[in-house]
N, C-alpha and C positions, 0 to 999 in steps of 0.2 A: 654210603657204606653201611654194612650190616651193624646194628647197635651191639650185637654180641661180640663182634670182632673188636669194636672200639673198647669195650669193657675189658676184654682179655689183654689187649695191648696196654691199656692203662695199668692193669695189675702187674704185668711184667715190668713195665717201666718203673713202677713204684719199688719193686724188689731190687732192681739194679741201682736205683738211687740210694736205697738203704745201705747196700754193700759199699758203694762208693763213699758215702759219708763215713763209714767205718774206717776205711783206709786213709782218708784224708783228714782225719781228726788230728788234733794237736798231739805230738809224740809223748809229751810229759803226761798228758791226760790218759793216753793209752797205757803208758807204763804204770801209772798209778792204778788203773783198772786191772791191769794184768797182775800187778803186785797184790792187789786186793782180791784176785780170783774172780773179777767181774767182767772179763772180756767176753765170755760166753753169754753172760746175761745181757750184756749190751747188744750183742749180735741178735739174740732172740727178740729183744724188745724192738729193735729197729725193723727186723723182718716182720714182727707182728703188726707194727704200725703200718708198714707198707702193704701187708696182706689185708688189713682192715680197710685201707683206702681202696685197694683193688676190689674188695667185696662190695663196698658202697658204690663204686663206679659200675660194677656189674649189675647190681640191683637197679640202679638208675637206668642203665642201658636197657634192661629187660622191661622196665615200666614204659620207657619211650617206645620200645618196639611194640608192646601190647597196644599202646595208644595209637600208634601209627596204623597197626592192623585194623583196629576198631574204626578209625576214621575212614580207612579205605573201604571197609565193609559197608559203613553207612553210606558212603558216596556211591558204591556199586548198587546198594539196595535202593537208594533214591533214584538213581539212573534207571534201574529196572522198573520201578514203580511209574516213573514218568513215561517210559517207553510203553508200558502196559496201558496207561491211561490214554495216551495219544493213539495207540493202536486200536483201542476200543471205540473211539469216537467216530461217528458216522460222517461228521463234517470234516472238510479239509482244513488242516492247521498249518500255517506258515509263520515262522518267526524270522524277522529280518533285522539286521543290525543297524546302527545309525547311518551306514552308507547304503542301506536298503539292499544288502546282500543276504541271500538265503542262508540261514543257519540251522533251521529245523523244518523238515517236511514230513508229515505223518503219513501212514499208509493210505488213508482216505484221500489225501491230497495227491499222492502218487497215482491212484486210480483216476482221480478227477482230471488231472492234467496229462496223464499218459506219460509221465517222466519219473524215473527212479530218483530217490533221494541223493544217491552218490553222483548222479549226473549234474545236479543243479546246485549242490552245496557250494557256497562262496560266489555263486553267480548272481547278478542283479535280479531282483524280484521281477523286473520288467520282462525278463525272459519268459516267465509264466503268465504275467498279466500285463500286456503291452500298454493298457490304458493308464498304468501308473508310471509311464515313461518319464514324464516331467517331474514327477514327485509332488506336483501341486495337489493331486487328488488325495495325497496322504496328509495334507495339512488341514487343520480345522477351519471350517467356515467362520467368518467373522461373527463374533458374539457367542459361539458355541462353547460349551464347557470343555476345557482342555483335557479334563480327565475322563470325559464321557466318550462312549463309542459313537461311530457314525456308520451309515449304511450306504453302499454304492452298488449300482447295478452295471454289470459289464456284459456286452454282447459282442458277437463276431469272433469269439475265441474258437480255436480249432483243436480237435482231438481226433487223431487218426483220420483226418480228412473230413470230419463231421463238425459242423458248427454247433456251439452250445453257448448258453448264457449263464451268468453267475450272479448270485447275490453275495456281496462281501460285507463283512462286519469288521471294521478297522478300529483298533484301539492302541494308544501309545502306552508303553511300559517303561519305567525308569529302572535300568539295570546298571549297576556299577557307576552311577552318576550320569549315564547317558540315556538318550531316548531311543528305544527299540520299538519296532512295529509288530503287533500281533494281528494276523489276518485269519479270519474264519471264513471259509468259502463253502457255499452251498449251491448245488446244481439246481437251477430254477426249473428245468424240465422235470426232474425227479420230484421236486417240491410241489409243482403244479399237479403232477399225477397223484401224489399223496393227498393233496387238498381236494382233488376231484373225487377220489375214492371216499374220503370222509364225507363230502357233500352228498355223494350217492347214497351212502349208508344212512345219512340223516333223513333222507327223503324216500327211501325204498325199503322194502322188506327183504332182508338178507336171504331168506329161504326161497321165496318164489320170484323175486325180482320185480314184483308189482309195487306200486306206490304204497306208502304206509298211511296210517290214520292221520298223522300230522299233515301230510301233503294234501290229502283229500279235504280236510277241514280248511286248509289254506286256500284251496281252489274255490271252494264254496264261498268263503269269506271275500275273496278277491272280486267275485261277481257283484257284490254290493257296491263297490267303488266304481264299477264300470256301468254307467246307465244303459248303454246299448245291450250289454250282456244280461244285466239284471232284468231287462224287459222280456227276454226270451224265456220260453218254458223250461223248467228244470224237473228232473225226476231222479230219484235215488232208490236203488234196490240193495237190500242186505241179504246176503247168502249165508246160510248156516248149514254145515254138514251134519246130517242126521246120524246119530249113533257113533260119532267119532270116538267117544271115550271107550266104546267097546273094542274097537280095533287098536287104539292106543294102549289100552290096558291089557289086552290079550297078547298082542304081538310086540309091544314095546314102542319106544319113541322113534326108533329108526323107521319102523313101518309107518307110523303116523306122519313123519316128515315126508316120506316118499309119497304117501297119499295126498298130502297138502300140495306138494310140488306138481303132481299130475293134475289135481283139481285146478291149480292156478293156470296150467297150460290150457285146459279145457275152457276155463272162463275167458282167457285171453283170446281164444279162437272164436268162441260163440258170441262173446260180447265185444268183439273188436271195434265195433262202431261207437262204443261209449267214449265219452270225453276223457274219463279217467277210471282206472281199475285199481283197487287197493285191497290189501289184506289188513284187516283191522286188528288182528291178533287171534291166537288160538285157531279155531276152525271157522272164523267169521271173515267173509269177504264182502266187498261193496263195489258198486258200479255207479258212476255219475253220468247222466245223460243230459245234454244241453241242446236247445234248438230243435232242429228237424229230427234228431235222433230220439226225442221223447215220444214221437208218434209210434215208433216201432219197439219201444222199450218193453211193453208188456208181452209182445209177440216173441222177442228174442229171449226174454227171461223164461217164458213157458217152454221154449225150445231147449234152453239149458237144462231145465228140470228133466225133460225126456232124455236128453243126451246122457246126463249123469246116471239116470236110472238104468240105462242099457250098458253102462261102463262097469265091467267086472274088475275089481281090484284084487291083484294076486300078490301074495307075500309068502315066499318059501313053500310053494306048492299048495297053499291054501287060498281059496277064492272067497271074497266077500262082496255082497251086494251093497252098493252105495247109492245114497239118495240125498237130495238137498231140499231145504225149506227156504222159500224166498219171500220177503216182504217188499212191496213196491209202493212208493209214495210220490205224489206230485207235490212240489213245494215252490215257494218263492224264495230267492236267496236272502231277502231281507229278514226272513224268519230265523235264519242262523243255522249253522251246521249241526249244532247239538239238537235242535228241535227236529230237523230233518232225520238225523240218525235215530233219534228216539222214536219217532213215528214209524220209521222203517223197521226198527226192532220190534215194535208192537205188532206190526203186520206179520213179521216173521214168526213171532211167538204164537200168533193166532193160527198161522199155517201149521205150526208144530202141534198145537192142541187138537187140530183136526186130523192128525195122523201123519203129518209130515209129507215129504215127497210131493210138494205142491207149491203153487204161487198164490199169494194173497195180496190183493190190492187194498191199501189202507183206505178206510172210509170212516168219517166221523160218526156215522150211524151204527157202526159195528159195536155192539154192546161189549163184547170181549175186549176190543181195542180200547174203548173208552175206559173200561175198568183198569186195564193195564197202564193207560195214560195217567190215571190217578195214582197208580202204584209208583210210576216213575217220579212223579212229584213228591210222593211220600218218602221215597228212599232218602233223599237229601234231608228231609225234615227229621226223619228218624235218626240219621247220623248226627245232626246238630243237637237233637234232644239228648242223645247219649253224651256228647261232649259237654253240654251245658247242664246236665242233670235235670232235665225238664220232664221227669216222670214222677207222677204222684201215686204213692203207694197207699192202698186202703186195706182194711181187714174186715171181712164180713163174718158174723158169728155163725157157728154151726152148733145147734142145740141137741144134746142127748135127750132121747124121748123115753127110753125104757128103764133108765137107772136114775132113781130119785137122788137129787143132790149132786149129780155128776158135774164136773167143771165144763165150761164152755170151750169149744175149739174155734179156730178162725181160719178162713181161707184168704190168702193174699191176692188182692186184685190190683190192677195197675191201669192208670189213665196217663195218656201222653198229652203234653201241651204243645201246640204247634207254634210257629214263629210269632203269631199274634197273641199268644197266651190262651187260645181257646182249647178246650178239652177235646181230645180225640179218643173215641171209644175203642176198646181192644178189638172188637170185630171189624173195625175199619183199618187199623194199622198193622195188626198181626198177620193177616193173609199176605200183605205186601212184604212184610219182613220175612215171612216164611219163604215166599217165592224167591226172594233175592238173598236168602241165607244170612239175614241179619239177626234172626231170633236168638242164636247162641250168644251174641253180644248183649242183647236185651236181657236174656235170662241171667247172664253173668252179673249185669248191673243190678238186677232185682235181688239175686242171692246175696251179693256183697252188701247191698243196702239193708236188707232185712236182718241178716246175721249181725251186721255192725250195730244196728239200732236196738236189737232185741236180745243180744247175747246174755245179759244179766238175767232177764226174765225167763229165757229159755233154760238156763241152768237151774233157776229156782223152781220152775215148773217140773223139770225132770226129777228133782229131789222129792216132790210131793206126788207126782204121777208118773212113775218110771215106765209104765206100760202104755201110756197114751201120748199121742202127738198134741202139740199146742198149735202149730201153724201148718197149713197146707199150702204148698207152692206149686204152681203149674210149670211144666216143662214142655217145650214145643217138640215137633217131630224132628226138626233139623238138629236140635240139641241132643236128642236121644242117640243120634248116630255121629255126633261130633266127638272124635277120639280125644280131643284135648279137654273136654268139659269135665270128665270124672276126676282127673288129677287136679284141675282147678278147684273143683268142689271140695275135694279132700283138704286142700290147702286152706280154704276158707273156714271149714269146720275146725281145723287145727289152730289157725291163727286166732280165731275168736273164742276158742275153747267151748264150742257149742256141742251138746250131746246129740248124736245122730237121731236118737229115739224121739226127740222133740219135734222133728220135721217129718211131714208126710208129703210125698211128691205126687202130683196128679198128672196123668197122661190120658189123652183121649183114646178111645178104643181103636179108631182108624189109624192114629199115629203109632200105636203100639204094635199093630199087626202089619203095617206097611213094610217093616223090616224086622220080622219077628225075632230072628236069631240075635241080632245086635241089640235090640231093645231088651230082650230077656237077659242077656249077659250084663248089660248096663244096670238093669233093675236089681238083678241078683247081687251084684257087687255092693250096692248101697244097702240092700236088705241084710247082707252079711255083717255090715257095719252097725246096723240097728235101725235104720230108717224104714218107713213103711211106704206103700204105694196104693193109690186109688185110681180106678179106671173111671174117667170122667165121661159124661154124656152117653152113658150106656143105654143102648136100645135104639140109637139113631144111625149107627154105622152098619158095617157089614161083618163085624166080629160076632162070634158065637160064644156060647159058654165053653166050648172046647178050647178056644183061644185063651179065655180067661183062666181056665184050669191049668194051662201051660205057663202062665205068667205068675211071678211071685207077688200077688196083690193081696191086700187085706180088706180093702173097701171097694164097693161098687157104688158109683154116684148115678142115681136114676135121673135120666134127662128130664129137665123141667117141662118139656112139651107134654109129658104125661101127667105132670103134677099140677100144672097151672089151673086146669078145669076139673080137678079131681072131684069136687063136690057135685058137679053137674053132669059129668060124662061117665057112664058106667063102664065103657070100654077102657078109658084111661085108668079107672080104678082097678079093673081086672088085670091090666098090664102091670101096674105097680105092684099089685098083690103077687102076681106070678114071678116078677123079677125078684121081689123080696124073698119069696119062698125058696126059689132055686139058689139064691145067694146064700141063704142060711144052710141049705143042704151042703153047699160047698164050703161051709164054715167061714163065710165072708160076712162082713157087716155092710149095711146099706145106708146111704145118705141121699135124701130126696132134695133136689134143687127146686127153686122157684116156689117155695111154700109161701105164698104171698099174703095169706090171711090166717088169723088164729084158728078159724074153722078147718082150714086145710091141714094145719099142724096137728089138730086133734084127730082128724081122719088118718093121718099117717101114723100117729101113735096107736090107734086102734088096729091098723093093719100090721103092726109089729115092726115097722121101719125103725131103724136104730137112731138115725139123726135126721134133722130137718134144717134147711138153710133157705133164707129168703126174708122178705120184709115182714112176714108173719112172725119171724123169730127176732129180727132186729135189723136196723140199717147198718151199713158199713161205716166204720170209723177210720180216721186217719191213723197211720201207724204210730204217730207220736201220742195219740190219745189212748193207745192200748197200754194202760197202766198195769202194774204188777197186781194190785188188789183186784182189778177187774178180771184179769186173766185167770187168777187163782180162785176167783169167787165161784159160787155155786148158782145154779139156775132155779133151784127151789122146786 
């Protein structure tokens, strides 16, 4: 009954009771009240009491009604949430009561068994899963945890005339003091298809359908464990698409993906006799040849080069010429997959340096390949040296020659220690680091190390010599075009509170003009902040004074090859004199490298060169030995 009706009825009953009490009161009492004029007051009082009782009953009834509505809303919300959860699950859910009758069947279970929930509710669960007919399968095996789930596999089930198998997860639940059974059902056929898809993606390239690098390395490694296969000849070719970045950058990644798919199809056709074909990543592919296929590997790879050369790639009415560079290497499986891939990559790079669009067979006698093989070994060494701080920083003095009493400057030099603690010269590890784009990381390490160790001295220097640099730091070609380096550099100067004017950055002339626009923008940004720039090794590259005029440089460093024999070679003397003269006309200052003797230093002074650097000036010292009094001292 509605609580509001109950409250109203109670209020009315209270009023009637009050009136009845009035008429059935003792007559003498009534007479006395009448005589005293209190009859009306008594009636009012009784009615007020009855009304108050009715009001209280109404308020209580309203509270009960509100609670009932809230409980109903909560139950409905809980039911809707449960239905939403069950409906969203991809697995079939069956809840059976203690008599194993179906009480809940979610939509996934309806699709799985081909039966609607309304059809099977209250029916035995064996109607859906006959293997549970005896109920023994629902019991725990002896010794199992009674609260834990167990797994059953059922086969021979029928759905629309089609047989299918299930994986069941059974778990007992205690509801209202009784044991219910929760069954989660999964279609094994669908599960197997999903697992097969995952396995395929783990071993194949999603774009081209070829094997991936992991699979190729596993195939090579498996040959080591098979003596018969290990004894067979093996060959590996690495295929690199020439100028892929041009197409990818000009037309976008969609065009690049289309080109890679088409190239994958061509490789599959032309190298179909290979034991395995793989896409290693990016625009790199590989083919593994084993046994008799090795004899024809060079021939089919050369044919692939010709085929790709004649293949025009078209994208939105634009046609591009395509070519590949291929490196081929014969190897023994015991040497390992990484070694084989490394040498194939070396051969491929040699093919690229010779113009691309060709096949190169790896040979230990190939000078370029040997050099790159050393690079490959150095890359991991450089990476570990960065992680373990195995770079040694030195400071070589730069002596002013034309201003008496001027303070000494210093150039930062770096040596790397290999894994055995041996010193590796810059001209050995820097080319490898440049080629594999590791120099920006090395330059970052050097800058952070130098600014961190010398921040106090650099600030003191700037106070006494605001227009002169204290330290010269080299920047590599890859660093000049690294978009993230300038923001990093600004953070370092800010964090260590180092004045920009105290640092001069050195770049080689070939590095500066290889990407003149970006190099000029980078240099100008630092010059605007106060730093200066020097062009290093001037005279050995292909830059001209025209390039130097377009760059915001303050110093020209005359290459040491012209300075080393200055006292004995009149041609070198003429070259140094010429470079110094033109630099002064351009209002630039000159620094002569490799001034190895005091005599060479004096000749440079007589020629008007502004600074000298070399053993004739002084040996390099460690950065920690570069003390404040030394930096601010004069040369006399």
